[in-house]
N, C-alpha and C positions, 0 to 999 in steps of 0.2 A: 730455805732449801729443803727439798724432799729427802727424807732419810731412806737410804737403800738397805733393805734387809737381805740377809742371806737366805738361801733356799734349802728346804728339806726335800731330799729325793726319797720317794716312796717306791720301793722295788720288791714287790708290787702287789696291789690288791687284785690285779687282773690276771695274774698267772704266778707260777712258782719259779722266779728267776734263779734263786740259789740252787735249786735242784736241777734245772734244765737249761738255763740260758746265760750262764756266767761268761761264756766266751763273747756273746753279743754285748753283755754289760761292759766287760773290760775293753772291748773295741770302742764303745761309746766314751769311756773314760779317756782312752788314748787320743781320740779325735777331739775331745773337749766338749762334746754335746751328744745327746741322745735324739734319735729321730723317732718320734712317737706319733702313733695314729690316733686321732680322736675316735672313740668307740661309736659315736653316733654319725658324725659327718664323714668319717673316713679320711679327712684331710690330715696330712702329715705336718707336724711342726717340730721345732727344735727346743730341747730343754738343756740349758747350760749344765755342763758336768765338770768344769774345772774346779779345783779345790778352793780357789779364791771366792767363787760364787756360792759354793755348797757348804752349808753349816754342818750337816750330817746326813748320813744315808740310813734309812730305816728299811731293813730287809724283812720280808715276810716269807715263811716257808713251812712245809711239813716234812722236809727232809734236807737237813744241812750237811749231810755226809759228803756229797760232791763238792760243796763249798769248802769244807774243811780239808778234804783230800787234796784239792787243787791249790791250797795255800792262798786263796784269793783275799781273805781278810787281812792277812799279814802284808800282802802286796799293796792293798789299798791304804792301810795305816802307814806303811813306809812312804807312801806318796803324799801323805798329809790329810787323809780323810778320817772323819769320825764315824763310827759304826754303831748301830743299834739293831737288835734282833727281836723280831716277833716270831715265836716258835709255836705253831699249832700242834699239840700232841693230844690226840683223843684215844679212846679205847680201841683195841683191835676189833675190826668188824669187816668181814669179807663182803657184806652187803653194802654197807655205807661207804667204806674206803677200800676198794678192791685192790688198789695198786700202791698203797703206801707201804713202806718197809715194815718189817716186824717191829713191835713195840720195843723190844730190847735194843735194837739198832738205833731207834730214835732217842731212847734214853741215854745211850752211850754218846750220841752226838750232842745231846743237851749238856752232859758233863764236860765234854771237850770245849764246847762253846763258852760255858761259864768259866772254865779254867783259863782259856786263852784270852777272852775279852772282858772278863769280869761279870759276875752275876747281876750287878746293878744295870748292865746294858742288855739284859735279857728279860723279856716278858713271855710267860707261858700262857697260851690260849687253849682252853678246853672248850672247843667251839665248832659247831653248835651242839647243844644237848638235843638228842633226838629220841623221841618216843614213836614207836611204830608197831604194826601188827603184821604177822606172817602166819603161815600154816601152824606154827608152834604157839601162836597166841601173842599177847602183848609183850613187847621187848623195849629195851632202851640201850644206850651206849655209855652208861655210867659204870660199867663193870670194873674197869681198870683205873677208875679215878683215884682211889686211895693209893695204889701202887705208883701212879704218876706223881701224886702229891709228895709221897715219900722221897722219890728220886729228885724232884725239884727242890725240896727242902734240903736234901743232902748236898745239893750244888750251891745252895745259898740264894736261889731264885725266890723272890719275895712277892711277886705279883702273878695272879691268875685272873684271866679275863674270860668271861663266858657269855653266852646268849642261847636262846632257844631257836630251833630251826624255824625259818619262815617258809611256809608252804605256798609258794607263788605258782602262777599258771604253768610256767616252764617245768617246774618240778612235778606237777601233777601229770603233765604230758609224758615226761621221762619215765615215771614209775608205772605208767599204764601197761608197759610191756612185761612187768614183773608179776608173776602169778601170786595171788593172795597176799599182796603187799600193799600197805598204805601207811602214810604218816599219820600219827594220832597225837598231836601235841596236847598236853594237859591244859586246863584252864589257868587263869592268872593266880588264883589262890593256891592251887597245887604247885604251880611253878615257884611261887614264893617259898613254899615249904621245902622244895627241893634245894633252892639256893641256900636256905638257912642250914640245912643238913650239910651241904658242901662247905659252908662257912665254918661250921663246927670242926670239920676235918682239917681245914686249912689253918684255922686260928691256932690249933694245937701244934702246928708245924711252922708257925711264924710267917705264914703267907696271907696276904690280904686278897679278898675276892672282890673283883670289879665286874660290872655288867656293861655290855656293849649294845647300844640301841634297844634298851628295855625300859624306856621311861614310863610305860604303863604300869610297871611293877613298883615304882618308887612310892606310890601312895598306899601300897599293900604291905610292903616290907616295914618292919618296925624301924623307927627313925634312928635308933641307937644300935642297930644290928651290926654295923661295921661293914656292910656291903655298899660299895660306892660306885656311882657311874664313872665310866672311864673314857679317856682319850688315848687311843693306841698311838697316835702321834701327838705328843704332849710337849709343847715348846718349853714349858717350865722345867720339865724333867731333862730335856735335851740340853737346855742352857745350864742346868745344875751340873751335868756331866761334862759339857764341852765348851762352856762359856757363852757370852751374850751374842746377839746378832739376829734374833728372830722377831717376827712381827707380833706374836701372841694373838693373832686374829683367828677366828673360827674359819674352818674350811667350808666354804659355801657349796662345794661339790659333793659333800657327804650328806648322810641322812639325819640332819639336825632335828627334824620333826619327830623322829623316832628315838632320839636320845644320843646321837653320835656327838661326842665332845671333841673330835679330832680337830687340830689346828692346821693351818695352811701347809700344804706340801705339793710337790709335783709328782704325780703318779706316772710311772713309765711302764713299758711293756704293753702288750696288746692281746685281747681275747682271741683274735683271729690269726695274727701273725706269730704269736707265741702261745699256742694252745697248751693248757695245763694237762699233763699226762697222768695225773693221779686219778682222774675219772671218779671223783667222789660223787656219790649219788645225789647229795643234797646241795651241791655247790653251784652258785650262779655262774662261775667261771668254767664249769664243765662244758666242753664243746659238743658233747653228745646230747641229742634230744632237743636241740634248739628249734 
């Protein structure tokens, strides 16, 4: 007899549901399924949402304030769902992240999230690391890293995930309209040095540094440096928190060739139907400049 595994709902790599679309999400929970558009074929399909079929929900966001204000997490837990939170908190940058809330607001949300749901259910992403040039010369977005690390450690958050920006064609097209701006990612050896410095900061604060889709650096980083490849959706961790029922299989829909370790999930939301309004310059989900 074929064993039936429960589903992990990923909400969502395609947009920021906790910041902008929780009414849509809760409507899907109420009706027992989400209607999701395939990003390539545009065909709609249904993803089961009842708590008997769902093992856990992994939320992804840069702004959990609306989620917390609305009491959505409490409502979901009271209905029997298990929740996990991936929180991207980068340095303040009006060029890279023009519409994210002030850093102080995001750190306050991190504190509330850890207090309400437990720090073990929260992963902090500092992602992506960006190096770029403007009229003022070379710059990067690492300026607030230590302050964010201090805040995460004070909350008990023990995981930080990072990667370096991928300068793909859409991104080049989008940045052409900016005067004297270009992304300037450092080479692999320099990237490894940056990660090692970040690891020193985090290690002193009890936080482990993980990489996302950076397998080209695994042969450059010292083997005993403590920086590990990561699965943002990790069945082992979710089972440790919320009990068994997952397949432990690799997610074939992710970038395994680049080092993605994520395990199976069903991603909901839509690039086109649920556009992300943060408008981050580097983001593949940014609807501007397609």
